[in-house]
C-alpha positions in Angstrom: -4.9 -30.3 -46.6 -2.1 -32.6 -47.9 -0.9 -35.4 -45.3 2.5 -33.8 -45.6 1.1 -30.6 -44.1 -0.8 -32.2 -41.3 2.8 -34.0 -40.5 4.4 -30.9 -40.6 1.9 -29.2 -38.3 2.3 -32.1 -35.9 5.9 -32.0 -35.8 5.8 -27.9 -35.4 3.2 -28.5 -32.6 5.4 -31.1 -30.9 8.6 -28.8 -31.2 6.5 -25.8 -29.5 5.3 -28.6 -27.2 9.1 -29.1 -26.1 9.9 -25.8 -25.6 6.8 -25.1 -23.2 7.4 -28.2 -21.3 10.9 -27.1 -20.8 9.8 -23.7 -19.3 7.2 -25.3 -17.3 9.4 -28.0 -15.9 12.5 -26.0 -15.8 14.7 -28.5 -17.7 18.2 -27.7 -18.2 19.2 -28.4 -21.8 20.3 -26.2 -24.4 20.0 -28.3 -27.6 16.2 -30.2 -28.0 16.0 -33.2 -30.2 14.2 -33.0 -33.6 10.3 -33.7 -33.4 10.4 -36.8 -35.3 7.3 -38.7 -36.1 6.7 -42.3 -37.5 3.6 -44.3 -38.5 2.3 -46.6 -35.7 2.7 -50.2 -36.2 -0.6 -50.5 -34.5 -3.8 -48.9 -35.5 -4.7 -48.5 -31.6 -1.7 -46.4 -31.2 -3.0 -43.5 -33.2 -1.9 -41.9 -36.4 1.4 -40.8 -35.6 4.0 -41.8 -32.9 7.1 -40.1 -31.7 10.3 -41.3 -29.5 11.1 -37.8 -28.9 10.3 -38.1 -25.1 12.9 -41.0 -24.8 15.6 -39.0 -26.5 14.8 -35.8 -24.2 14.8 -37.8 -21.2 18.5 -38.5 -21.4 19.2 -35.0 -21.8 17.0 -33.8 -18.8 17.8 -36.6 -16.8 14.1 -37.6 -15.8 12.1 -40.9 -16.5 10.9 -41.0 -19.9 7.3 -41.5 -19.1 7.5 -38.4 -16.9 9.1 -36.5 -20.2 6.2 -37.7 -22.1 3.4 -36.9 -19.7 4.8 -33.4 -19.7 5.0 -33.2 -23.5 1.5 -34.4 -23.7 0.1 -31.8 -21.7 1.9 -29.1 -23.4 0.7 -30.5 -26.7 -3.0 -30.2 -25.5 -2.4 -26.5 -25.1 -0.5 -26.0 -28.4 -2.6 -27.7 -31.1 -5.9 -28.6 -29.5 -7.4 -28.1 -33.2 -5.1 -30.5 -34.8 -5.2 -33.5 -32.1 -8.2 -35.3 -31.1 -6.1 -37.7 -28.7 -2.8 -37.5 -27.2 -1.5 -40.4 -25.2 1.7 -41.7 -23.3 2.7 -45.3 -23.7 5.6 -47.1 -22.1 8.4 -46.7 -22.2 7.8 -43.1 -23.0 6.0 -43.0 -26.6 3.7 -40.2 -27.6 0.9 -41.6 -29.8 -1.2 -38.8 -31.4 -4.6 -39.2 -33.0 -5.3 -36.3 -35.5 -8.9 -35.0 -35.6 -11.4 -36.5 -37.9 -11.9 -33.3 -40.1 -8.5 -33.3 -41.1 -8.8 -36.5 -42.8 -11.7 -35.4 -45.0 -9.5 -32.4 -46.2 -7.1 -35.4 -47.4 -9.8 -36.7 -49.5 -10.5 -33.3 -51.0 -6.7 -32.8 -51.8 -6.6 -36.2 -53.4 -9.8 -35.3 -55.5 -8.0 -31.9 -56.7 -4.7 -33.3 -57.4 -6.1 -36.3 -59.4 -3.5 -37.8 -61.6 -1.2 -35.7 -59.9 -1.8 -37.0 -56.6 1.6 -38.4 -55.2 3.9 -35.9 -57.4 6.3 -34.1 -55.5 9.6 -31.9 -55.9 12.2 -33.6 -54.2 14.1 -33.7 -57.4 13.9 -30.0 -58.0 14.4 -30.4 -61.7 17.6 -32.0 -61.4 18.8 -34.2 -64.3 19.3 -37.8 -64.0 20.6 -40.3 -66.4 19.4 -43.7 -65.8 21.2 -46.6 -67.5 19.9 -50.1 -67.4 19.5 -53.4 -68.9 22.7 -52.6 -71.0 23.1 -56.4 -72.1 25.7 -57.5 -74.5 23.9 -57.9 -78.1 25.3 -61.5 -77.9 21.5 -63.4 -77.2 18.1 -62.8 -76.7 17.2 -60.9 -73.4 16.5 -63.4 -70.3 14.5 -63.0 -67.1 17.5 -61.4 -65.1 17.3 -58.6 -67.9 13.7 -58.5 -67.5 13.8 -57.9 -63.7 16.5 -55.0 -64.4 14.1 -53.5 -67.3 11.1 -53.3 -65.1 13.1 -51.7 -62.2 14.5 -49.4 -64.4 11.5 -48.2 -66.3 9.7 -48.1 -62.6 12.5 -45.7 -61.3 12.4 -43.6 -64.2 8.6 -42.9 -63.8 9.1 -42.7 -60.0 12.0 -40.3 -60.2 10.3 -38.1 -62.8 6.8 -38.1 -60.4 8.9 -36.3 -57.7 10.7 -33.8 -59.8 14.0 -35.0 -61.5 14.4 -34.8 -65.1 15.1 -38.1 -66.4 16.6 -39.6 -69.4 16.8 -43.4 -70.1 20.0 -44.8 -71.8 21.0 -48.4 -72.9 24.8 -49.0 -73.3 25.7 -51.0 -76.3 28.5 -53.2 -75.5 29.3 -53.5 -79.4 33.2 -54.0 -79.1 35.2 -56.3 -77.3 35.8 -60.1 -76.8 32.1 -61.1 -76.4 30.8 -59.7 -79.8 33.9 -61.7 -81.4 32.8 -64.8 -79.5 29.8 -64.3 -81.0 30.8 -64.0 -84.8 33.1 -67.0 -84.1 30.0 -69.2 -83.0 27.8 -68.0 -86.0 30.7 -68.8 -88.1 31.0 -72.1 -87.0 27.2 -73.0 -87.2 27.4 -71.4 -90.9 30.3 -73.5 -92.0 28.2 -76.6 -90.6 25.3 -75.7 -93.0 27.8 -76.6 -95.8 29.3 -79.8 -94.1 32.7 -78.5 -93.4 34.8 -79.1 -90.4 35.0 -76.5 -88.1 36.1 -76.0 -84.4 33.6 -74.4 -82.3 35.3 -71.8 -80.1 36.1 -72.7 -76.6 33.9 -70.0 -74.7 31.5 -69.6 -77.7 27.5 -69.2 -77.6 25.4 -72.2 -77.7 21.6 -72.5 -78.3 19.1 -72.6 -81.1 19.2 -68.8 -81.7 22.7 -69.2 -82.7 21.9 -72.1 -85.4 19.0 -69.8 -86.3 21.3 -66.9 -87.1 23.6 -68.8 -89.1 20.5 -70.5 -91.1 19.3 -66.8 -91.7 22.9 -66.1 -92.9 23.1 -69.0 -95.1 19.8 -68.0 -96.9 20.9 -64.4 -97.3 24.5 -64.8 -98.8 24.7 -68.3 -99.7 28.2 -69.6 -99.7 29.9 -66.1 -100.2 31.5 -66.2 -96.6 33.3 -69.2 -97.7 35.4 -67.5 -100.1 36.3 -65.0 -97.6 39.4 -64.8 -95.3 38.6 -66.0 -91.8 39.0 -62.8 -90.5 36.5 -61.0 -93.0 34.1 -64.1 -92.7 34.3 -63.7 -88.8 33.5 -59.9 -89.4 30.5 -60.3 -91.5 29.1 -62.7 -88.9 29.7 -60.3 -86.2 27.6 -57.6 -88.1 24.9 -59.7 -89.2 24.2 -61.4 -85.8 25.0 -58.0 -83.9 22.4 -56.1 -86.1 19.5 -58.9 -85.6 20.2 -59.5 -82.0 20.0 -56.0 -81.2 16.8 -55.3 -83.1 15.5 -58.2 -81.4 16.5 -56.7 -77.9 14.6 -53.5 -79.0 11.3 -55.4 -79.9 11.3 -57.4 -76.8 11.9 -54.3 -74.6 9.0 -52.4 -76.6 6.6 -55.6 -76.1 7.6 -55.3 -72.5 6.6 -51.5 -72.5 10.1 -50.3 -71.9 11.7 -47.5 -73.9 14.8 -45.7 -74.1 15.7 -41.9 -74.8 19.3 -42.8 -75.8 21.1 -46.1 -77.4 24.6 -45.4 -76.7 27.6 -47.4 -78.7 30.6 -48.4 -77.3 32.0 -48.2 -80.8 30.9 -44.7 -80.6 33.1 -44.1 -77.6 36.3 -45.5 -79.2 35.7 -44.2 -83.0 35.6 -40.8 -81.4 38.8 -41.0 -79.4 37.1 -40.3 -76.1 38.4 -43.4 -74.4 41.9 -42.2 -75.7 41.5 -38.5 -74.7 40.1 -39.9 -71.3 43.2 -42.4 -70.5 45.7 -39.0 -71.6 44.1 -36.9 -69.1 44.4 -39.4 -66.3 48.0 -39.8 -67.3 48.6 -36.0 -67.3 46.9 -36.0 -63.6 49.8 -38.7 -62.7 46.9 -41.2 -62.1 47.9 -43.7 -65.1 51.2 -45.3 -64.8 52.9 -48.4 -66.6 54.0 -51.6 -65.0 54.9 -55.0 -66.0 54.0 -53.8 -69.7 50.6 -52.8 -68.8 48.9 -49.3 -68.1 47.3 -49.2 -64.4 44.6 -46.7 -63.3 45.7 -45.3 -59.7 42.2 -46.1 -58.2 43.7 -46.9 -54.8 44.1 -43.2 -54.3 40.3 -42.8 -54.3 37.5 -45.4 -53.3 39.0 -48.4 -54.6 41.3 -50.8 -52.5 43.9 -51.5 -55.4 44.8 -50.1 -58.7 43.4 -51.4 -62.0 44.6 -52.4 -65.4 43.1 -50.3 -68.3 45.3 -51.4 -71.1 46.7 -54.8 -71.2 50.0 -55.6 -72.4 49.0 -56.4 -76.0 47.5 -53.0 -76.1 43.8 -54.1 -75.5 41.9 -51.8 -73.2 39.7 -53.5 -70.3 36.2 -53.2 -69.7 37.0 -50.5 -67.0 38.9 -48.4 -69.5 35.6 -48.0 -71.5 33.5 -47.4 -68.4 35.7 -44.8 -67.2 35.5 -42.6 -70.6 31.4 -43.5 -70.7 31.0 -42.2 -67.4 32.9 -39.1 -67.7 31.3 -38.5 -70.9 27.8 -39.0 -69.1 28.8 -36.5 -66.4 30.1 -33.8 -69.1 26.5 -34.2 -70.8 25.7 -32.1 -67.6 23.7 -34.7 -65.9 23.5 -34.0 -61.9 23.1 -37.7 -60.9 24.1 -41.1 -62.8 22.1 -44.0 -61.8 23.2 -47.7 -62.9 21.3 -50.7 -62.6 23.5 -53.7 -62.6 23.6 -57.4 -61.9 24.5 -58.3 -58.4 27.8 -60.1 -59.8 29.3 -56.4 -60.5 29.2 -55.3 -56.8 33.0 -55.3 -56.7 33.1 -53.0 -59.7 31.6 -50.2 -57.8 34.5 -48.8 -56.2 36.3 -48.5 -59.5 33.9 -46.4 -60.9 33.4 -44.3 -58.1 37.3 -44.0 -58.0 37.0 -43.0 -61.6 34.5 -40.2 -61.4 36.5 -38.8 -58.3 39.6 -38.7 -60.3 38.1 -36.2 -62.6 36.6 -34.1 -59.7 33.2 -35.4 -59.3 32.0 -36.5 -55.9 31.2 -40.2 -55.9 27.6 -39.4 -54.7 27.0 -38.4 -58.3 26.9 -41.8 -59.0 24.6 -44.4 -57.6 24.5 -48.1 -58.3 21.3 -50.3 -58.1 22.2 -53.9 -57.9 19.6 -56.5 -59.1 19.7 -60.2 -57.8 19.1 -63.2 -59.8 15.7 -64.5 -60.7 14.6 -68.0 -60.4 11.8 -69.3 -62.5 9.1 -71.7 -60.8 6.9 -74.0 -62.7 4.5 -76.6 -61.1 6.7 -75.6 -58.1 9.6 -76.7 -59.6 12.7 -74.6 -60.5 13.6 -74.0 -64.2 17.2 -74.5 -64.9 19.2 -72.0 -67.0 22.5 -71.2 -68.3 22.9 -68.4 -71.0 26.1 -69.8 -72.3 25.0 -73.3 -72.8 21.9 -71.8 -74.5 19.7 -73.1 -71.9 17.4 -70.1 -70.7 14.0 -68.8 -70.7 14.1 -65.4 -72.6 11.9 -62.2 -71.4 9.9 -62.6 -74.5 8.8 -66.3 -73.3 7.9 -64.9 -70.0 5.8 -61.8 -71.2 4.1 -64.1 -73.9 2.9 -66.4 -71.2 2.0 -64.1 -68.3 1.6 -60.7 -70.3 3.6 -57.5 -69.6 1.8 -56.2 -66.5 2.3 -59.6 -64.4 5.7 -59.6 -65.4 6.5 -56.2 -64.3 4.6 -56.2 -61.2 6.3 -59.5 -59.8 9.6 -58.4 -61.1 9.1 -55.5 -58.7 7.6 -57.2 -55.8 11.0 -57.4 -53.8 13.9 -55.4 -53.1 16.1 -55.3 -56.1 19.0 -56.9 -54.1 17.3 -59.8 -52.9 16.7 -63.2 -54.7 13.4 -63.5 -56.6 11.3 -66.6 -57.1 9.1 -65.8 -60.1 6.1 -68.2 -60.0 4.8 -68.5 -63.4 1.8 -70.4 -62.5 0.7 -68.1 -59.8 1.4 -64.7 -62.3 -1.2 -66.1 -64.5 -3.9 -67.1 -61.9 -7.0 -65.3 -61.6 -7.4 -65.0 -57.8 -6.7 -63.2 -54.6 -3.3 -65.1 -54.5 -2.2 -63.6 -57.6 -0.8 -60.0 -56.4 -1.2 -58.0 -59.6 -4.6 -59.7 -60.1 -5.5 -58.6 -56.7 -4.5 -55.0 -57.4 -5.7 -54.5 -61.0 -9.1 -56.4 -59.9 -9.7 -53.7 -57.1 -9.2 -50.9 -59.9 -11.4 -52.7 -62.3 -14.0 -53.4 -59.7 -14.4 -49.7 -58.9 -14.6 -48.9 -62.4 -17.5 -51.3 -62.9 -19.2 -49.8 -59.9 -19.1 -46.3 -61.2 -20.4 -47.5 -64.4 -23.6 -49.2 -62.8 -24.0 -45.9 -60.9 -23.8 -43.8 -64.1 -26.3 -46.2 -65.8 -28.9 -45.8 -62.8 -28.5 -42.0 -62.7 -26.4 -41.8 -59.5 -23.8 -39.4 -59.9 -20.4 -39.5 -58.0 -20.4 -36.5 -56.0 -17.3 -34.3 -55.0 -16.1 -35.0 -51.5 -17.3 -31.5 -50.3 -20.7 -32.4 -51.4 -21.2 -35.2 -49.1 -22.3 -35.5 -45.5 -18.7 -35.5 -43.6 -19.7 -37.7 -40.5 -20.5 -40.5 -43.1 -16.9 -40.3 -44.0 -15.0 -40.8 -40.8 -16.5 -44.4 -39.6 -13.8 -46.7 -38.7 -13.7 -48.3 -42.0 -13.7 -45.2 -43.9 -11.0 -43.8 -42.0 -8.6 -47.0 -42.2 -8.9 -46.5 -45.9 -8.6 -42.5 -45.9 -5.4 -42.8 -43.7 -3.8 -45.3 -46.1 -4.5 -43.0 -48.9 -2.9 -40.2 -47.2 0.5 -41.7 -46.7 0.8 -42.5 -50.7 2.9 -39.1 -51.5 5.0 -39.8 -48.5 5.6 -43.4 -49.9 6.3 -42.1 -53.2 8.9 -39.9 -52.0 10.7 -42.2 -49.8 10.8 -44.9 -52.6 12.3 -42.6 -54.8 15.0 -41.4 -52.4 15.8 -45.0 -51.5 15.5 -46.3 -55.4 13.2 -48.8 -54.2 9.8 -49.0 -56.3 8.9 -52.2 -54.4 7.6 -50.2 -51.7 4.8 -49.5 -54.1 3.7 -52.8 -54.9 3.3 -53.3 -51.1 1.4 -50.3 -50.6 -0.8 -51.1 -53.5 -1.7 -54.7 -52.1 -2.3 -53.5 -48.8 -4.6 -50.6 -50.4 -6.3 -53.3 -52.4 -7.2 -55.3 -49.5 -8.5 -52.4 -47.5 -10.8 -51.8 -50.5 -12.0 -55.4 -51.0 -12.8 -55.7 -47.3 -14.6 -52.7 -47.5 -16.6 -53.3 -50.3 -17.5 -56.6 -48.9 -18.7 -55.2 -45.7 -20.7 -52.3 -46.8 -23.1 -51.6 -49.7 -22.5 -48.9 -51.8 -25.6 -49.1 -54.4 -28.7 -50.4 -52.9 -29.6 -54.1 -54.0 -27.9 -54.2 -57.4 -24.7 -55.9 -56.1 -25.2 -58.8 -58.7 -25.7 -56.1 -61.7 -21.9 -55.0 -60.9 -20.5 -58.1 -59.4 -21.7 -60.9 -61.2 -18.7 -63.4 -59.8 -19.8 -63.4 -56.2 -17.8 -66.3 -55.4 -14.6 -64.4 -56.7 -15.7 -61.2 -54.7 -15.9 -63.5 -51.5 -12.6 -65.0 -52.0 -11.0 -61.5 -52.4 -12.2 -60.8 -49.1 -12.5 -63.8 -47.2 -9.0 -63.3 -45.4 -10.3 -60.0 -44.1 -13.9 -60.4 -42.9 -16.3 -62.7 -41.5 -19.3 -60.9 -41.8 -21.7 -62.2 -44.2 -23.0 -60.3 -47.1 -26.4 -60.5 -45.4 -25.4 -58.6 -42.3 -24.2 -55.5 -44.2 -26.4 -52.5 -43.5 -28.9 -50.8 -46.0 -27.5 -47.7 -47.7 -29.4 -44.4 -47.9 -28.9 -41.9 -50.7 -26.4 -39.9 -48.5 -24.4 -43.1 -47.7 -24.2 -44.0 -51.3 -23.0 -40.7 -51.9 -20.4 -40.4 -49.5 -19.1 -44.0 -50.3 -19.1 -43.2 -53.8 -16.9 -40.1 -53.2 -14.4 -42.1 -51.0 -13.9 -44.9 -53.4 -13.4 -42.3 -56.6 -10.3 -41.3 -54.4 -9.4 -45.0 -53.7 -9.4 -45.4 -57.4 -7.2 -42.6 -58.2 -4.5 -43.5 -55.8 -4.6 -47.2 -57.0 -4.6 -45.7 -60.6 -1.7 -43.5 -60.0 0.6 -46.1 -58.2 0.1 -48.6 -60.9 1.1 -46.0 -63.4 4.3 -45.3 -61.6 5.1 -48.9 -61.8 4.2 -48.9 -65.6 1.3 -51.2 -64.9 -2.2 -50.8 -66.5 -4.8 -50.0 -64.5 -7.8 -52.0 -66.2 -11.2 -50.7 -66.3 -12.7 -54.2 -66.5 -11.5 -57.7 -66.2 
């Protein structure tokens, strides 16, 4: 039985209990509160908790504890097969403990679902276009882009897991002022190759990568650009640098394990006439007006606090003009939901785009924006200073080469995306319990090693229905099973909130339970050293969870071994599934 079904049955039982108590107590109330259930914060408070008695108490004008006691009595009549214990706690909580046999059914469900455990149908096949990274092709990707890339990949996988049809898109800003500055910067360094005096653009791009591009260009074309007009030479530099930087961006993302379904060019938007047609339609709707020689979008009629310029006095289009056309084009492609991942500095831009899609008749809820805060890199406890314009930054490639793609992704995803992230490079490389990604991956590898040793000794891993049920419902076993049971709920909640960091928290907690259990309980008798040679590392991983010595762990029977192997197989499944959602590998050995 899936945990969601247990939860639904508990909610139904609670709803019926309210109706029964209403009749028995003579409560004068027309509308009952919903039977809300949540996970208790403490283990001794049962498996589910409800505050419904406190909500109901206001309507029936009785003390919450009295109402809770009446509901508890009614629950014992309504669902004696579901609940092992129903307790009342001040000021009016209902704490519910599920009968142990139902948790064994959860294990069977995990076993049957396998790789699909945790998947759902929240999305019901809706089409989602997820746009992320979309960095200007004016330099290498830096760590901030890496955080957005990790988040986008995880969100794509997470949304797909709950039934959305997700497509991933990178918007290439290949038109406009920044690309012009890139060309001017490369041209200035190119001219320096030949000892020519040159003026470097005031807001140009610095850094060794600009010099490298200029050197590559000089090797390829020699002095040919010196014979061209300044405008043509600049154009050649733009195209040369743009193509190479875009290819480098694609290579870095592939090395990071991030792929896109579409690469959408801003130039395509302009050359196809879509931008002009979009603005003309706004004009026909009476939402575009001229003032002070510029053209303005009447965004204040919708979600924005003031109107915005879309075409300047010199006729140049603003970024907003392109974005309006681009997002309208996205919706015309038939997507039900648009999700953009942006840097936090674009927060003020959100109402403008909401106004834009509302102007074309779409509800603003069709566009969701996820903001990503800055990343601070730490080495030896000290902050690494970075400035992209000055050419002083650590690239995503540098970080991936140093710590590996798995550690980089996991670390980028360990906090809410809209909060600042400190990325400790030394910690990300450490092979110890302090390193979160190592802690989780080692849990999976440890189980894989255990199963290999079991197979080598001729000990099969049985299915859950072939083991003694009583051996699966001890205190430590139930603690693990209950954690496994909540995984599908967590996946759905994480997808709805667009918050994959919740999965990283969950996996660390589950890994902690596994390491503790493994330290406390023997699985295969007298062969610990065979499949876990690094005993010091094993102790370190569990030290914060248990003070029980290895020698105090009980001897195991074949029946106990079978039950524990069956349980741990399901733990491995959930760890693997969680890591897969994050785009992180689940290693068989480490």
